[in-house]
C-alpha positions in Angstrom: 3.8 32.9 -41.7 2.8 34.1 -45.1 5.8 32.1 -46.8 4.6 29.1 -45.1 1.0 29.7 -46.3 2.1 30.2 -49.8 4.5 27.2 -49.4 1.9 24.8 -48.1 -0.5 26.8 -50.3 -3.3 27.6 -47.8 -4.4 31.0 -46.7 -2.9 32.8 -43.8 -5.6 32.6 -41.8 -5.6 28.4 -42.3 -1.9 29.4 -40.3 -2.6 31.7 -37.9 -5.5 29.8 -36.4 -3.5 26.4 -36.5 0.4 26.8 -36.3 0.1 30.4 -35.0 -2.7 29.8 -32.1 -0.8 26.3 -31.5 2.8 28.3 -31.1 1.5 31.2 -29.0 -0.4 29.0 -26.6 2.2 26.4 -25.6 3.2 28.7 -22.5 -0.3 29.0 -21.2 -0.5 25.0 -22.1 2.5 24.0 -19.9 1.3 26.5 -17.2 -2.1 25.1 -16.9 -0.7 21.4 -17.1 1.7 22.0 -14.4 -1.0 24.0 -12.4 -3.5 21.0 -12.7 -1.0 18.4 -12.1 -0.1 20.6 -8.2 -4.0 20.9 -8.2 -3.8 24.3 -8.4 -7.0 24.7 -10.7 -7.7 28.5 -10.3 -4.1 29.2 -11.3 -4.6 26.8 -14.7 -8.1 28.4 -15.5 -7.4 32.2 -14.3 -4.2 32.0 -16.6 -6.2 30.9 -19.5 -8.9 33.1 -18.9 -6.3 36.2 -18.3 -4.7 34.9 -21.7 -7.8 34.9 -23.8 -9.1 38.2 -22.2 -5.9 40.2 -22.9 -5.7 38.9 -26.4 -8.5 39.5 -27.2 -9.3 43.3 -26.0 -5.1 44.8 -25.5 -4.0 42.7 -28.6 -6.6 43.9 -30.7 -7.0 47.1 -29.0 -3.4 48.4 -29.6 -3.1 46.6 -32.9 -6.0 48.7 -33.6 -4.7 51.6 -32.4 -1.5 51.6 -34.2 -3.2 50.7 -38.0 -6.7 50.1 -38.6 -7.2 46.0 -38.8 -9.7 45.5 -41.5 -11.9 42.0 -40.5 -11.7 39.4 -43.3 -16.0 38.3 -44.1 -14.9 34.5 -43.2 -13.3 35.7 -39.7 -16.9 37.3 -39.0 -18.7 34.7 -40.4 -17.4 31.6 -38.9 -14.4 31.9 -36.6 -16.3 34.5 -34.3 -19.1 32.5 -34.1 -17.3 29.3 -33.3 -15.8 31.5 -30.9 -19.1 32.2 -29.3 -20.1 28.9 -29.8 -17.4 27.9 -27.8 -18.0 30.5 -24.9 -21.6 28.9 -25.0 -20.3 25.5 -24.6 -17.5 26.1 -21.7 -19.9 27.9 -19.8 -22.8 25.5 -18.9 -20.1 22.7 -18.3 -18.0 25.3 -15.6 -21.5 27.0 -14.0 -23.3 23.2 -13.6 -20.9 21.0 -11.9 -18.3 24.0 -10.7 -15.5 21.6 -12.4 -14.6 20.4 -15.6 -14.1 16.6 -15.5 -11.9 14.4 -17.9 -15.1 13.8 -20.3 -15.5 17.5 -20.7 -12.0 17.4 -21.6 -12.4 15.2 -24.4 -15.7 17.1 -25.5 -13.5 20.4 -25.9 -10.7 18.3 -27.6 -13.2 17.3 -30.0 -14.8 20.3 -30.7 -11.0 21.6 -31.2 -9.9 19.4 -33.6 -13.5 19.2 -35.4 -13.2 23.2 -35.4 -9.4 22.7 -36.8 -10.7 20.2 -39.9 -13.4 22.9 -40.7 -11.0 25.4 -41.2 -8.3 23.6 -43.1 -10.9 22.0 -45.7 
Protein backbone atom coordinates (compact mmCIF):
# COMPACT_ATOMS: atom_id res chain seq x y z
CA UNK A 1 0.00 0.00 0.00
CA UNK A 2 2.84 2.36 0.84
CA UNK A 3 4.49 1.71 -2.52
CA UNK A 4 1.20 2.29 -4.34
CA UNK A 5 0.77 5.61 -2.55
CA UNK A 6 4.28 6.69 -3.55
CA UNK A 7 3.74 5.50 -7.14
CA UNK A 8 0.44 7.38 -7.45
CA UNK A 9 1.74 10.41 -5.59
CA UNK A 10 -0.97 10.31 -2.93
CA UNK A 11 -0.93 9.87 0.82
CA UNK A 12 -1.19 6.51 2.55
CA UNK A 13 -4.46 7.82 4.03
CA UNK A 14 -5.93 8.11 0.51
CA UNK A 15 -4.91 4.52 -0.32
CA UNK A 16 -6.26 3.26 3.02
CA UNK A 17 -9.59 5.02 2.65
CA UNK A 18 -10.09 4.02 -0.99
CA UNK A 19 -8.20 0.98 -2.28
CA UNK A 20 -7.71 -0.92 0.99
CA UNK A 21 -11.21 -0.10 2.24
CA UNK A 22 -12.77 -1.34 -1.00
CA UNK A 23 -10.65 -4.48 -1.04
CA UNK A 24 -11.39 -5.44 2.55
CA UNK A 25 -15.09 -4.60 2.20
CA UNK A 26 -15.79 -6.73 -0.87
CA UNK A 27 -16.69 -9.85 1.18
CA UNK A 28 -19.27 -7.82 3.15
CA UNK A 29 -20.64 -6.36 -0.09
CA UNK A 30 -21.04 -9.78 -1.70
CA UNK A 31 -22.63 -11.21 1.46
CA UNK A 32 -25.06 -8.29 1.68
CA UNK A 33 -26.01 -8.54 -2.01
CA UNK A 34 -26.63 -12.29 -1.81
CA UNK A 35 -28.59 -11.91 1.44
CA UNK A 36 -30.67 -9.10 -0.08
CA UNK A 37 -31.58 -11.18 -3.13
CA UNK A 38 -32.63 -13.98 -0.76
CA UNK A 39 -34.66 -11.43 1.25
CA UNK A 40 -32.51 -12.13 4.32
CA UNK A 41 -32.12 -8.46 5.14
CA UNK A 42 -31.33 -9.04 8.83
CA UNK A 43 -28.31 -11.03 7.72
CA UNK A 44 -27.22 -8.25 5.35
CA UNK A 45 -27.53 -5.49 7.96
CA UNK A 46 -26.17 -7.67 10.77
CA UNK A 47 -23.12 -8.52 8.69
CA UNK A 48 -22.48 -4.87 7.92
CA UNK A 49 -22.95 -3.61 11.47
CA UNK A 50 -21.10 -6.52 13.06
CA UNK A 51 -18.17 -6.12 10.70
CA UNK A 52 -17.91 -2.39 11.35
CA UNK A 53 -18.19 -2.76 15.12
CA UNK A 54 -15.56 -5.51 15.05
CA UNK A 55 -13.24 -3.43 12.85
CA UNK A 56 -13.48 -0.31 14.98
CA UNK A 57 -13.30 -1.92 18.42
CA UNK A 58 -11.38 -5.19 18.06
CA UNK A 59 -8.90 -4.31 15.35
CA UNK A 60 -8.06 -0.94 16.90
CA UNK A 61 -7.96 -2.59 20.32
CA UNK A 62 -5.65 -5.43 19.29
CA UNK A 63 -3.29 -3.28 17.24
CA UNK A 64 -3.02 -0.63 19.96
CA UNK A 65 -2.16 -3.35 22.50
CA UNK A 66 0.65 -4.51 20.21
CA UNK A 67 1.92 -1.03 19.42
CA UNK A 68 0.75 2.47 20.25
CA UNK A 69 -1.17 3.97 17.32
CA UNK A 70 -0.57 7.59 16.45
CA UNK A 71 -3.70 9.15 14.97
CA UNK A 72 -3.15 11.68 12.21
CA UNK A 73 -4.86 15.03 12.82
CA UNK A 74 -6.60 14.81 9.44
CA UNK A 75 -8.13 11.49 10.43
CA UNK A 76 -9.35 13.03 13.69
CA UNK A 77 -10.56 16.27 12.17
CA UNK A 78 -11.99 14.98 8.91
CA UNK A 79 -12.53 11.22 8.68
CA UNK A 80 -13.87 10.70 12.20
CA UNK A 81 -16.33 13.56 11.66
CA UNK A 82 -17.43 11.97 8.39
CA UNK A 83 -17.91 8.64 10.18
CA UNK A 84 -20.01 10.33 12.85
CA UNK A 85 -21.99 12.28 10.24
CA UNK A 86 -22.68 9.18 8.17
CA UNK A 87 -23.89 7.35 11.28
CA UNK A 88 -26.19 10.28 12.08
CA UNK A 89 -27.47 10.18 8.47
CA UNK A 90 -28.21 6.45 8.43
CA UNK A 91 -29.79 6.23 11.88
CA UNK A 92 -32.85 8.39 11.12
CA UNK A 93 -33.22 6.70 7.73
CA UNK A 94 -33.50 3.33 9.46
CA UNK A 95 -35.59 4.52 12.40
CA UNK A 96 -38.13 6.49 10.38
CA UNK A 97 -39.44 3.66 8.22
CA UNK A 98 -37.61 0.61 9.61
CA UNK A 99 -36.24 0.03 6.11
CA UNK A 100 -33.89 1.46 3.54
CA UNK A 101 -35.37 1.95 0.06
CA UNK A 102 -33.62 2.41 -3.28
CA UNK A 103 -33.52 6.20 -2.92
CA UNK A 104 -31.82 5.82 0.47
CA UNK A 105 -29.24 3.66 -1.28
CA UNK A 106 -28.73 6.35 -3.90
CA UNK A 107 -28.24 8.97 -1.18
CA UNK A 108 -25.70 6.77 0.61
CA UNK A 109 -23.75 6.10 -2.59
CA UNK A 110 -23.71 9.81 -3.50
CA UNK A 111 -22.41 10.64 -0.02
CA UNK A 112 -19.70 7.96 -0.41
CA UNK A 113 -18.64 9.29 -3.82
CA UNK A 114 -18.53 12.84 -2.43
CA UNK A 115 -16.52 11.72 0.61
CA UNK A 116 -14.06 9.85 -1.60
CA UNK A 117 -13.75 12.89 -3.85
CA UNK A 118 -12.97 15.13 -0.87
CA UNK A 119 -10.33 12.68 0.37
CA UNK A 120 -8.60 12.47 -3.00
CA UNK A 121 -8.71 16.20 -3.81
